[in-house]
C-alpha positions as CSV (number, residue, x, y, z in Angstrom):
1,M,5.7,5.4,15.2
2,Q,8.1,5.9,12.3
3,V,7.6,6.1,8.5
4,S,7.6,2.9,6.3
5,V,8.9,2.4,2.8
6,N,7.4,0.9,-0.3
7,T,10.0,-0.3,-2.8
8,A,8.6,2.2,-5.4
9,V,11.2,4.6,-3.8
10,F,13.8,2.5,-5.7
11,L,12.0,2.7,-9.0
12,K,15.0,3.6,-11.1
13,K,17.1,0.8,-9.7
14,L,14.3,-1.7,-10.1
15,Q,13.7,-0.7,-13.7
16,A,17.4,-1.2,-14.2
17,G,17.2,-4.8,-12.9
18,T,18.3,-4.5,-9.3
19,S,16.3,-6.9,-7.1
20,Q,14.0,-5.6,-4.3
21,A,16.0,-7.6,-1.8
22,A,19.2,-5.8,-2.8
23,C,17.5,-2.4,-2.7
24,L,16.1,-3.1,0.8
25,K,19.5,-3.9,2.2
26,T,20.4,-0.2,1.7
27,L,17.8,0.6,4.4
28,I,19.5,-1.5,7.1
29,G,19.6,0.6,10.2
30,A,17.2,3.3,8.8
31,P,14.5,4.7,11.2
32,I,11.6,2.9,9.6
33,D,8.8,0.6,10.8
34,A,8.0,-1.5,7.8
35,I,8.7,-2.2,4.1
36,E,6.3,-3.0,1.3
37,V,7.4,-4.9,-1.8
38,R,5.7,-4.8,-5.2
39,G,4.7,-8.0,-6.9
40,E,5.3,-6.7,-10.4
41,F,9.1,-6.5,-9.7
42,F,9.6,-10.2,-8.9
43,Q,10.8,-12.7,-11.4
44,A,8.9,-16.0,-11.3
45,A,12.0,-18.1,-11.2
46,T,13.5,-16.3,-8.2
47,K,10.5,-14.9,-6.4
48,D,10.3,-17.5,-3.6
49,A,14.0,-17.2,-2.8
50,E,13.8,-13.4,-2.9
51,L,10.8,-13.4,-0.6
52,T,12.6,-15.7,1.8
53,A,15.6,-13.3,1.8
54,I,13.3,-10.3,2.4
55,D,11.5,-12.1,5.2
56,Q,14.8,-12.8,6.9
57,L,15.9,-9.2,6.5
58,C,12.6,-8.0,8.0
59,Q,13.0,-10.3,11.0
60,Q,16.6,-9.1,11.4
61,E,15.6,-5.4,11.3
62,H,12.3,-5.8,13.1
63,W,10.4,-4.5,10.1
64,D,6.8,-5.4,9.4
65,F,6.5,-7.0,5.9
66,Y,3.8,-5.7,3.5
67,Y,3.2,-6.8,-0.1
68,S,1.5,-4.8,-2.9
69,V,-0.3,-7.2,-5.3
70,P,-0.5,-5.7,-8.8
71,E,-4.1,-6.9,-9.4
72,E,-7.6,-5.9,-8.6
73,I,-9.4,-7.7,-5.8
74,F,-12.8,-7.4,-7.5
75,T,-12.9,-8.5,-11.2
76,M,-15.5,-9.0,-13.8
77,D,-15.7,-12.6,-12.7
78,G,-16.1,-11.8,-9.0
79,L,-13.5,-12.1,-6.2
80,N,-9.9,-12.4,-7.4
81,A,-9.4,-16.2,-7.9
82,E,-5.8,-16.0,-6.8
83,L,-6.5,-14.5,-3.4
84,P,-6.3,-17.9,-1.5
85,Q,-2.8,-18.5,-3.0
86,A,-1.7,-15.0,-2.1
87,L,-2.8,-15.6,1.5
88,A,-0.8,-18.8,1.6
89,M,2.2,-16.9,0.3
90,A,1.8,-14.3,3.0
91,R,1.6,-16.9,5.7
92,Q,4.7,-18.7,4.4
93,H,6.8,-15.5,4.4
94,H,5.4,-13.8,7.5
95,I,3.8,-11.0,5.4
96,K,1.5,-8.9,7.5
97,S,-0.5,-7.3,4.9
98,L,-1.5,-7.7,1.2
99,K,-2.7,-4.7,-0.8
100,Y,-4.9,-4.9,-3.9
101,S,-6.4,-2.3,-6.2
102,S,-10.1,-2.1,-5.6
103,G,-11.5,-3.1,-9.0
104,K,-15.3,-3.0,-9.6
105,L,-17.6,-4.7,-7.3
106,T,-20.2,-6.8,-9.2
107,D,-22.0,-9.6,-7.4
108,A,-21.7,-8.2,-3.9
109,A,-23.6,-10.9,-2.1
110,T,-21.6,-13.7,-3.5
111,I,-18.3,-11.9,-3.0
112,A,-19.2,-11.1,0.7
113,E,-19.9,-14.8,1.3
114,Q,-16.6,-15.9,-0.3
115,L,-14.6,-13.4,1.8
116,R,-16.3,-14.7,5.0
117,H,-15.2,-18.3,4.2
118,L,-11.5,-17.5,3.3
119,N,-8.8,-18.3,5.8
120,F,-7.1,-14.9,6.4
121,N,-5.2,-16.2,9.5
122,D,-4.2,-12.7,10.7
123,V,-3.1,-11.6,7.2
124,Q,-4.5,-8.1,6.6
125,V,-5.9,-7.5,3.1
126,T,-6.5,-4.0,2.0
127,I,-8.2,-2.4,-1.0
128,E,-6.7,0.8,-2.6
129,N,-8.3,3.7,-4.4
130,Q,-7.3,3.5,-8.1
131,P,-6.4,6.3,-10.5
132,N,-9.4,5.4,-12.7
133,D,-13.2,5.4,-12.5
134,N,-13.2,2.6,-9.9
135,G,-11.3,4.9,-7.5
136,R,-13.6,8.0,-7.7
137,L,-14.7,9.2,-4.3
138,T,-18.4,8.3,-4.6
139,T,-17.4,4.8,-5.7
140,M,-14.9,4.4,-2.9
141,T,-17.3,5.7,-0.2
142,D,-20.0,3.3,-1.4
143,L,-17.5,0.4,-1.4
144,L,-16.1,1.2,2.1
145,T,-19.7,1.6,3.4
146,W,-20.5,-1.9,2.0
147,V,-17.4,-3.4,3.6
148,A,-18.3,-1.9,7.0
149,K,-22.0,-2.9,6.7
150,E,-21.1,-6.5,5.9
151,H,-18.3,-6.7,8.5
152,L,-15.9,-7.9,5.9
153,P,-12.2,-8.6,6.7
154,L,-10.9,-5.8,4.4
155,G,-8.9,-2.7,5.2
156,Y,-8.3,0.3,3.1
157,T,-5.1,1.7,1.7
158,F,-5.5,5.5,1.1
159,D,-3.2,6.5,-1.8
160,S,-2.8,10.3,-1.6
161,G,-1.5,10.6,-5.1
162,N,-4.0,8.5,-7.1
163,W,-6.7,11.1,-6.7
164,Y,-4.8,13.6,-8.8
165,W,-4.8,11.3,-11.9
166,I,-8.6,11.3,-11.9
167,D,-8.7,15.1,-11.4
168,Q,-9.8,14.8,-7.7
169,Q,-8.1,16.1,-4.6
170,P,-6.9,14.0,-1.7
171,E,-7.8,16.4,1.1
172,P,-11.6,16.4,0.7
173,A,-11.5,12.7,-0.1
174,F,-9.5,12.1,3.1
175,D,-12.2,13.9,5.2
176,Q,-14.9,11.5,3.9
177,V,-13.0,8.2,4.2
178,K,-10.4,8.7,7.0
179,D,-12.3,6.5,9.5
180,A,-11.8,3.5,7.1
181,I,-8.1,4.0,6.5
182,T,-5.8,1.2,7.8
183,V,-2.7,2.0,5.6
184,F,-1.6,5.3,4.1
185,H,0.5,5.6,0.9
186,L,2.1,9.1,0.9
187,K,3.0,11.0,-2.3
188,D,3.3,14.7,-3.1
189,I,2.1,15.7,-6.6
190,A,2.8,18.6,-8.9
191,N,1.2,18.7,-12.4
192,Q,0.2,15.0,-12.0
193,D,3.8,13.9,-11.4
194,T,5.3,12.7,-8.1
195,V,7.8,15.0,-6.5
196,L,9.7,15.2,-3.3
197,L,7.6,16.1,-0.2
198,G,7.0,19.8,0.0
199,Q,7.5,20.4,-3.7
200,G,3.9,19.6,-4.8
201,A,0.3,20.5,-4.1
202,T,-0.5,18.0,-1.3
203,D,-1.2,19.2,2.2
204,W,0.5,16.0,3.4
205,K,1.2,17.1,7.0
206,T,-2.4,17.8,7.6
207,L,-3.4,14.5,6.1
208,L,-0.9,12.7,8.4
209,S,-2.2,14.6,11.5
210,G,-5.7,13.3,10.7
211,L,-4.8,9.6,10.7
212,S,-5.8,7.3,13.5
213,A,-2.9,6.6,15.8
214,G,-0.7,3.8,14.6
215,T,-1.7,3.9,10.9
216,P,1.4,2.9,8.9
217,V,2.5,5.6,6.5
218,F,4.5,4.4,3.4
219,L,6.7,6.5,1.2
220,E,5.6,5.4,-2.3
221,Y,7.4,7.5,-5.0
222,A,10.8,7.4,-6.7
223,I,13.5,8.9,-4.5
224,D,17.1,9.4,-5.4
225,D,19.7,8.0,-3.0
226,Q,20.9,11.5,-1.9
227,D,17.3,12.4,-0.9
228,M,16.3,9.2,0.8
229,N,17.4,10.1,4.4
230,G,16.0,13.5,4.2
231,Q,12.6,12.3,3.1
232,I,12.5,9.7,5.8
233,E,13.5,12.3,8.4
234,L,10.9,14.7,7.2
235,V,8.0,12.3,7.6
236,N,9.3,11.0,10.9
237,A,9.4,14.6,12.3
238,A,5.8,15.0,11.1
239,L,4.7,11.8,12.7
240,K,6.1,12.9,16.1
């Protein structure tokens, strides 16, 4: 298994107006398994065409295609009302997995029933721990216990950085939730800022060694061009 890449690595370019499709072309031939795009960086007028181009690039490079939805799956009104449309988008563009922030679970029984009646059609949907009260460890363990007890079709994206922004640590959190993890977002953090791997406080190699075999690991922090290959190689060496 090799590392995967979230387009957050291109943050400076994306903020300057470069498209995600153009950024991803710079990874052609790189030793990676998958890419994850971010919904907030698409323009409505060009989104479908760009997704089509990224889909074609993924097929060409044999990358799995993941999509980060910049929304919560659980809202004050219940289950995110746009989830069926997102699933349809995923099927259209061969997207393997959709990632949502967790949000706050309210009417659990109704939401469980709605999830059971949705057509996931082999599209994985994951919930991610947030850097706010909804992502605190006790809240996440309760939520993941509920998902397992109800046998719901939801995975879990463990974000190793988000714990720092709510003054918690990823390592003890990982020990409690690792059996539920289906996707791993990798960051190293120093003073609540993302830094290159090895420059922060995260014991990231130990975290990776505790993952279930085959769990995709995504780089998800801004990386300058000159550091990209080194960061990819560093994680690939750890994954071996």
